[in-house]
C-alpha positions in Angstrom: 4.4 79.1 135.3 3.2 78.5 138.9 5.0 76.1 141.2 3.7 74.5 144.4 7.3 73.9 145.5 10.1 76.4 145.7 12.6 73.5 145.5 11.1 72.3 142.2 11.0 75.8 140.8 14.7 76.3 141.6 15.6 73.0 139.9 13.5 73.9 136.8 15.2 77.4 136.7 18.7 75.7 136.8 17.8 73.1 134.1 16.3 75.7 131.8 19.7 77.4 131.6 21.0 74.5 129.5 21.1 75.3 125.7 17.9 74.4 123.9 16.0 73.7 127.1 12.9 75.9 127.8 10.9 76.0 131.0 8.4 73.4 130.0 11.1 70.9 128.9 13.0 71.7 132.1 9.9 70.9 134.1 9.4 67.6 132.4 13.1 66.7 133.1 12.8 67.7 136.7 9.6 65.6 137.2 11.3 62.7 135.4 14.2 62.8 137.9 11.7 62.9 140.8 10.1 59.7 139.5 13.5 57.9 139.3 15.0 56.0 142.2 17.0 58.5 144.4 20.3 56.7 143.7 19.9 57.3 140.0 19.4 61.1 140.5 22.2 61.2 143.1 24.5 59.4 140.6 23.7 62.1 138.0 24.4 64.8 140.5 27.7 63.1 141.6 28.9 62.7 137.9 28.2 66.4 137.2 30.0 67.5 140.4 33.0 65.4 139.6 33.1 66.7 136.0 33.1 70.3 137.2 35.6 69.8 140.0 38.0 67.2 138.6 38.1 67.6 134.8 41.4 69.0 133.5 42.7 70.4 130.3 45.6 68.5 128.7 48.8 70.4 129.3 49.9 69.7 125.7 46.9 70.1 123.4 44.3 71.7 125.7 41.8 68.9 125.2 39.7 67.8 128.1 41.3 65.1 130.2 41.1 63.2 133.5 44.9 63.5 133.8 47.6 66.1 132.9 48.1 64.5 129.5 45.1 63.3 127.6 44.8 59.8 126.2 45.5 61.0 122.6 48.7 62.8 123.5 49.8 59.9 125.7 49.1 57.3 123.0 52.5 56.1 121.6 50.8 55.0 118.3 49.9 58.6 117.3 52.1 60.7 115.0 53.6 63.4 117.1 54.8 65.5 114.2 51.3 66.0 112.7 49.0 68.3 114.6 45.4 69.0 113.7 44.3 72.5 114.8 40.7 72.7 115.9 38.4 75.2 117.6 37.1 73.2 120.5 36.8 69.7 122.1 33.7 68.9 120.1 35.7 69.1 116.9 38.3 66.6 118.4 35.5 64.2 119.0 34.0 64.7 115.6 37.3 64.0 113.8 38.2 61.1 116.1 34.9 59.5 115.1 36.1 59.4 111.4 39.3 57.5 112.4 41.0 59.5 109.6 43.6 61.4 111.7 46.5 59.5 113.3 48.3 62.5 114.6 47.8 64.8 117.6 45.5 67.8 118.1 45.7 71.4 119.3 42.5 72.9 120.7 42.5 76.7 120.3 39.4 77.2 122.5 37.6 79.4 120.0 38.1 81.5 116.9 39.3 85.0 116.3 36.1 87.1 116.3 36.5 90.9 116.8 32.7 91.3 116.8 32.6 89.1 119.9 35.7 90.6 121.5 37.8 87.5 120.9 41.3 88.2 119.8 44.4 86.1 119.2 45.6 86.4 122.8 42.3 85.0 124.1 43.1 81.7 122.3 45.7 78.9 122.7 47.8 80.2 119.8 51.0 81.1 121.5 51.5 77.5 122.7 50.9 76.2 119.2 53.5 78.6 117.8 56.0 77.4 120.4 55.5 73.8 119.3 56.3 74.8 115.7 59.3 76.8 116.8 60.7 73.7 118.7 61.0 71.9 115.3 59.0 68.9 116.5 56.1 69.6 114.1 56.2 68.5 110.5 52.6 69.4 109.5 49.8 71.5 110.8 46.3 70.7 109.6 43.9 73.6 109.9 40.5 72.0 110.7 38.5 75.0 111.8 35.0 75.5 110.6 35.0 77.2 107.1 33.5 80.5 108.3 34.9 84.0 108.1 36.1 83.7 111.7 37.7 80.3 111.0 39.5 81.5 107.9 40.7 84.6 109.8 42.1 82.4 112.6 43.8 80.1 110.1 45.4 83.0 108.3 46.6 84.6 111.6 48.3 81.3 112.7 49.8 80.8 109.2 51.4 84.2 109.4 52.9 83.4 112.8 54.5 80.2 111.6 55.2 80.6 107.9 58.9 81.4 108.5 59.5 78.0 110.0 59.9 74.7 108.2 56.5 73.2 108.7 54.0 72.1 106.1 50.5 73.6 106.4 47.3 72.1 105.0 43.6 72.7 105.4 40.7 70.3 105.3 39.2 70.0 101.8 36.1 72.1 101.3 33.8 69.1 101.3 32.6 71.0 104.4 30.2 73.7 103.2 31.4 77.3 103.7 29.6 78.8 106.7 28.9 75.4 108.3 30.1 74.4 111.8 32.4 71.5 111.8 30.6 69.6 114.6 27.5 69.2 112.4 29.3 67.6 109.5 28.6 63.9 108.8 31.5 61.6 109.5 32.0 60.5 105.9 32.3 64.1 104.7 34.5 65.1 107.6 36.7 62.1 107.1 37.2 62.8 103.4 38.0 66.4 104.2 40.8 65.3 106.5 42.2 62.7 104.0 41.9 65.1 101.1 43.4 68.2 102.8 45.2 70.7 100.6 48.2 73.0 101.2 47.0 76.0 103.2 48.6 78.4 100.7 46.3 77.0 98.0 43.3 77.9 100.0 44.3 81.5 100.0 43.8 81.6 96.2 40.3 80.2 96.3 
């Protein structure tokens, strides 16, 4: 692809690094931005810079936040003794859209995957175990995607906390095995949360 402007070429190369965006789509987006009023494009640039520079991770659940404690953890109406364990922030958003979970979350930041070089110590597991050890947690809901990596992660955490007095459950398998949680429709995902089963029972399936 030939460019008459090095500045345009640089912009297209940067945009094309986004997932699902090829060079042709990146060029269309770049040309679209050029046709917009400058303040619109500057507003987009400013928002992206602020997101990168100022976004924080909640010190309690590791969800994205503008402050040290995210809005969910800071909400006095949430059940603090019920924690939904998820892989990443997209899963928090997906479950929140169902309005089925009234407790808190714990974002692991991934799943155990030896093939990808991701082990337990690469995830936010130790802080979750500490919460359970403190005795403040009544129930853990395992809401990881029903894949081999998700099940491995669930089982690893279960082994770490099974000696403590905490109830464990996992979302009902209305979610197809092998599917990613973020792609589930809201009704199916909501029912999976409401119809969760004891984690021990899932080991027998």
